C-alpha atoms as one frame of an Amber mdcrd trajectory, in Angstrom:
protein
   0.000   0.000   0.000   1.170   3.589  -0.563   3.929   4.729   1.836   5.366
   1.183   1.837   9.039   0.765   0.972   9.501  -1.067  -2.343  12.805  -2.584
  -3.458  13.144  -2.288  -7.253  15.733  -3.973  -9.466  16.193  -2.840 -13.059
  15.047   0.665 -12.118  17.220   2.402 -14.712  15.671   0.608 -17.687  12.880
   1.599 -20.063  10.203  -0.198 -18.053  11.902   0.312 -14.698  11.855   4.096
 -15.031   8.095   4.039 -15.616   7.561   1.703 -12.665   9.588   3.954 -10.367
   7.757   7.056 -11.589   4.341   5.516 -10.962   5.360   4.194  -7.545   6.608
   7.604  -6.453   3.534   9.382  -7.802   1.354   6.951  -5.870   3.203   7.690
  -2.628   5.423   4.641  -2.302   8.983   4.929  -1.084  11.469   3.358  -3.481
  14.833   1.733  -2.868  16.338   1.028  -6.283  19.393  -0.983  -7.262  22.124
   0.027  -9.687  25.789  -0.616 -10.381  28.753   1.752 -10.153  28.437   5.212
 -11.683  24.948   4.381 -12.925  23.789   4.500  -9.296  24.830   8.135  -8.896
  23.157   9.133 -12.153  19.970   7.329 -11.144  19.899   9.047  -7.746  20.358
  12.432  -9.411  17.460  11.764 -11.795  15.024  11.604  -8.870  16.585  14.280
  -6.666  13.280  16.163  -6.512  11.736  13.263  -4.550  14.193  13.632  -1.670
  14.176  10.787   0.830  11.273   9.079  -0.966  13.791   7.645  -3.455  17.131
   6.046  -2.672  19.619   4.014  -4.692  21.752   1.198  -3.318  24.787  -0.081
  -5.186  24.766  -3.810  -5.881  27.404  -5.073  -8.300  25.923  -8.507  -8.952
  22.343  -9.441  -8.102  23.117 -13.075  -8.899  25.843 -13.600  -6.299  26.280
 -10.622  -3.958  24.953 -10.573  -0.420  22.966  -7.412   0.356  21.051  -7.855
   3.640  21.129  -4.131   4.431  19.605  -3.289   1.050  16.475  -5.345   1.735
  16.209  -4.505   5.434  12.882  -2.858   6.253  11.492  -3.483   2.765   7.763
  -4.197   2.396   7.770  -5.551  -1.161  10.111  -6.420  -4.021   9.695  -5.641
  -7.706  12.295  -7.657  -9.617  12.589  -6.291 -13.158  16.295  -6.761 -13.891
  17.308  -9.375 -16.440  20.425 -10.024 -18.543  19.831  -8.805 -22.077  20.672
 -10.707 -25.274  24.080 -10.278 -26.862  26.018  -8.821 -23.921  27.258 -12.064
 -22.343  27.619 -15.696 -23.360  24.470 -17.739 -23.837  25.379 -20.017 -20.930
  25.997 -17.074 -18.580  22.766 -15.395 -19.619  20.744 -18.481 -18.733  22.520
 -18.977 -15.414  22.423 -15.349 -14.304  18.706 -14.983 -15.053  17.895 -17.851
 -12.680  20.506 -17.064 -10.034  19.618 -13.376  -9.794  15.912 -14.093  -9.410
  16.458 -16.654  -6.663  19.127 -14.615  -4.882  16.861 -11.573  -4.639  13.944
 -13.703  -3.443  15.914 -15.642  -0.846  17.620 -12.613   0.664  14.451 -10.535
   0.760  12.408 -13.364   2.304  15.041 -13.758   5.030  14.613 -10.049   5.741
  10.879 -10.559   6.217   9.544  -9.482   2.826   6.233 -11.170   2.060   5.287
  -9.753  -1.337   7.114 -10.192  -4.640   6.289  -9.055  -8.154   8.560 -10.379
 -10.891   8.715  -9.277 -14.516   8.672 -12.267 -16.811   7.717 -12.237 -20.488
   5.343 -13.622 -23.074   8.516 -15.305 -24.332   8.372 -17.735 -21.415   4.736
 -18.552 -22.189   4.865 -19.054 -25.947   3.187 -17.087 -28.686   0.098 -19.325
 -28.746  -1.819 -21.092 -25.948  -1.330 -24.837 -25.593  -4.969 -25.405 -26.595
  -5.815 -23.842 -29.999  -8.575 -21.249 -29.751  -8.333 -21.026 -25.958  -7.039
 -18.248 -23.720  -3.663 -18.491 -22.046  -3.479 -20.217 -18.667  -0.804 -20.221
 -15.973   0.185 -23.688 -17.186   1.316 -22.533 -20.644   5.088 -22.630 -21.202
   7.050 -22.228 -24.400   8.469 -25.593 -25.500  12.049 -24.584 -26.368  14.649
 -26.136 -24.048  17.978 -24.772 -22.854  19.847 -27.086 -25.218  17.657 -26.146
 -28.167  18.154 -22.425 -27.522  21.932 -22.637 -27.234  22.094 -24.859 -30.309
  20.062 -22.365 -32.319  22.655 -19.622 -31.683  19.729 -17.199 -31.575  20.018
 -14.451 -28.920  16.232 -14.106 -28.833  15.739 -17.842 -28.298  18.241 -17.796
 -25.444  16.526 -14.750 -23.944  13.153 -16.508 -24.112  14.504 -19.612 -22.407
  16.279 -17.505 -19.766  12.937 -15.922 -18.876  11.234 -19.313 -18.785  13.875
 -20.937 -16.579  13.965 -17.969 -14.203  10.187 -17.967 -13.878   9.976 -21.720
 -13.378  12.640 -21.503 -10.667  10.648 -18.709  -9.046   7.421 -20.727  -8.962
   9.223 -23.789  -7.613  10.537 -21.553  -4.824   7.102 -20.001  -4.269   5.486
 -23.430  -3.895   7.824 -24.080  -0.958   7.123 -20.661   0.586   3.314 -20.336
   0.569   3.463 -17.536   3.154   4.950 -15.288   0.447   2.647 -13.545  -2.050
   4.107 -13.876  -5.564   2.921 -12.401  -8.855   4.579 -12.718 -12.251   3.701
 -10.439 -15.127   4.250 -11.718 -18.662   3.945  -8.831 -21.130   4.440  -8.973
 -24.860   6.618  -6.352 -26.619   6.089  -2.974 -25.002   6.342   0.407 -26.682
   5.663   3.963 -25.573   7.315   7.243 -24.599  10.177   7.305 -22.127   9.494
   8.116 -18.478   9.982  11.770 -17.604  13.072  11.048 -15.474  14.741   8.841
 -18.087  18.018  10.487 -19.188  18.623  11.023 -22.912  22.310  10.499 -23.811
  23.968  13.368 -25.721  25.104  11.077 -28.558  23.051   8.570 -30.577  22.638
   5.465 -28.456  20.105   3.007 -29.792  19.835   1.204 -26.454  18.049   4.354
 -25.254  15.064   3.291 -27.340  14.896  -0.198 -25.819  12.078  -2.083 -27.566
  11.012   1.175 -29.239  13.839   0.523 -31.702  11.355  -1.769 -33.462   9.029
   1.187 -34.077  11.982   3.438 -34.925  13.000   1.000 -37.654   9.761   1.785
 -39.466  10.903   5.410 -39.847  13.474   4.400 -42.473  12.544   3.593 -46.105
  14.246   0.201 -45.859  13.143  -0.470 -42.302  11.689  -3.844 -41.433   9.640
  -5.241 -38.575  10.956  -8.497 -37.056   8.871 -11.612 -37.778   7.443 -11.823
 -34.274   3.871 -10.688 -34.840   2.436  -7.292 -33.965   1.080  -7.889 -30.486
   2.189  -5.123 -28.146   1.362  -3.262 -24.963   2.046   0.299 -23.845   4.989
   0.407 -21.429   2.944   2.633 -19.111   0.296  -0.064 -18.871   2.952  -2.631
 -17.969   4.227  -0.297 -15.256   0.686   0.213 -13.983   0.263  -3.559 -13.793
   3.344  -3.780 -11.559   1.934  -1.213  -9.160  -1.477  -2.905  -9.156   0.195
  -6.256  -8.473   1.580  -4.821  -5.241  -1.984  -4.171  -4.156  -3.612  -7.312
  -5.569  -5.562  -9.828  -3.452  -3.761 -12.978  -2.260  -3.682 -15.989  -4.571
  -6.296 -17.866  -2.534  -8.796 -15.063  -3.190  -8.294 -14.964  -6.964  -8.386
 -18.649  -7.776  -4.740 -19.618  -7.532  -1.341 -18.755  -8.932  -1.008 -15.098
  -9.950   0.712 -15.455 -13.308  -0.721 -12.759 -15.560  -0.151 -12.554 -19.317
  -0.418  -8.989 -20.614  -1.016  -7.457 -24.024  -2.944  -4.521 -25.396  -6.613
  -5.202 -26.169  -6.185  -3.008 -29.260  -4.935  -4.722 -32.413  -3.282  -3.126
 -35.413  -1.581  -4.396 -38.523   1.656  -2.779 -39.656  -0.052  -1.577 -42.823
  -2.706   0.187 -40.712  -0.044   1.693 -38.456   1.931   3.128 -41.372  -1.220
   4.566 -42.961  -2.144   6.167 -39.643   1.311   7.731 -39.231   1.266   9.043
 -42.802  -2.113  10.684 -42.147  -1.355  12.169 -38.740   2.275  13.101 -39.395
   2.478  13.913 -43.140   6.013  15.269 -42.691   7.112  11.698 -42.015   5.332
  10.129 -44.987   8.343  10.010 -47.321  10.633   8.465 -44.733   8.319   5.651
 -43.624   9.383   2.155 -44.623   8.628   1.132 -48.189   9.173  -2.535 -47.386
   5.906  -4.499 -47.765   4.335  -4.985 -44.354   1.865  -7.609 -43.093  -1.832
  -6.754 -43.073  -2.683  -9.288 -40.375  -3.943  -7.967 -37.028  -2.473  -9.917
 -34.114  -4.230 -10.091 -30.748  -3.176 -12.355 -27.908  -6.025 -14.506 -26.532
  -5.973 -13.225 -22.975  -8.304 -14.140 -20.154  -9.456 -10.588 -19.448 -11.575
 -11.680 -16.508  -8.375 -12.998 -14.941  -6.509  -9.751 -15.613  -9.276  -7.785
 -13.911  -9.567 -10.227 -11.018  -5.864 -10.101 -10.178  -4.892  -6.567 -11.196
  -8.186  -4.695 -11.313  -7.470  -3.626 -14.908 -10.150  -3.543 -17.594  -9.706
  -3.176 -21.331 -10.806   0.448 -21.064  -7.888   1.163 -18.707  -5.283   0.545
 -21.415  -3.807   3.199 -23.678  -5.290   3.241 -27.161  -3.112   2.217 -30.085
  -3.333   5.778 -31.435  -1.980   7.204 -28.183   0.790   4.650 -27.868   2.215
   4.850 -31.364   1.757   8.556 -32.048   3.357   9.535 -28.742   6.154   7.024
 -29.303   6.957   8.230 -32.816   6.763  11.901 -31.821   9.302  11.327 -29.073
  11.617   9.239 -31.267  11.693  12.036 -33.842  12.258  14.645 -31.127  15.230
  12.707 -29.722  16.596  12.178 -33.224  16.295  15.913 -33.989  18.251  16.717
 -30.832  21.062  14.424 -31.877  21.108  15.860 -35.404  21.253  19.441 -34.104
  24.246  18.413 -32.005  26.007  17.369 -35.209  25.513  13.613 -35.029  24.532
  11.397 -37.942  21.690   8.930 -37.562  21.742   5.350 -38.795  18.955   2.809
 -38.977  19.195   0.508 -35.952  20.007  -3.134 -36.546  17.305  -5.644 -35.681
């Protein structure tokens, strides 16, 4: 409940910044984790919140001991995860599991009884196990650790790392029924950056996070990865994290709180490009000329379950027009700032 102290990992990321912003605006106190110099920059970003926001330096969530960091904490939001391409496949898989369990174990020892963990649709699979049905908490993507490593695909390894970390979490939760656990499994999320998110002075594509997929469409030869067009606004994902802190216990909502999230609003890429050309005619000539799919993808969610656990209805989600227009406007604004500073802009690699 508001005024509680919430321990947040991954607070400096695209999603993490929105989660922190919404927590602070709702009255929560936040203790965020960061490494090295990033910790000082993160603290400075929220200086206006005074003692309501504090950063603790933790070098390695997977192996460090940090009892003081979780002392007095009421709840944990674990968002941090190793990203594809930065470390070996084997290390990525191991760290994802070890970090999740290390945070849980240390916080539980300190008396924390509520955990919210960011998982992914990647751990669930892109289609429910039963054709035509909604997702359930028993749906898991079928790719194994060995299959992912053998594929040499960073995205496959990322998906399996999320699955293994989440499965380890639920195995732990089953042995600790006194602890309230929620996992959130969003699809790709897009949207504007949080107001406290720092914009680097030189072009840095990692700034865009998953928005780089939308940014790619602003180049004549830009392509959209073959992953379908399901999405959710990053602000809605952040809202779901805050709501999960305040959700009823599992016994009151029919069991395990594993919630798959996606926007209720579907759009094909062809419709999106036509919309952008209409609303932002100055961008028309630079939009991708690569043929785009006309299929509208919508994930088959159990919306009654989403409302029961998180109190969110379809009408609570940002519209597709809001999400994509605000995202594109900000991407162009950031790009213009870099150009005015004398930097050249290149299409990001997918």
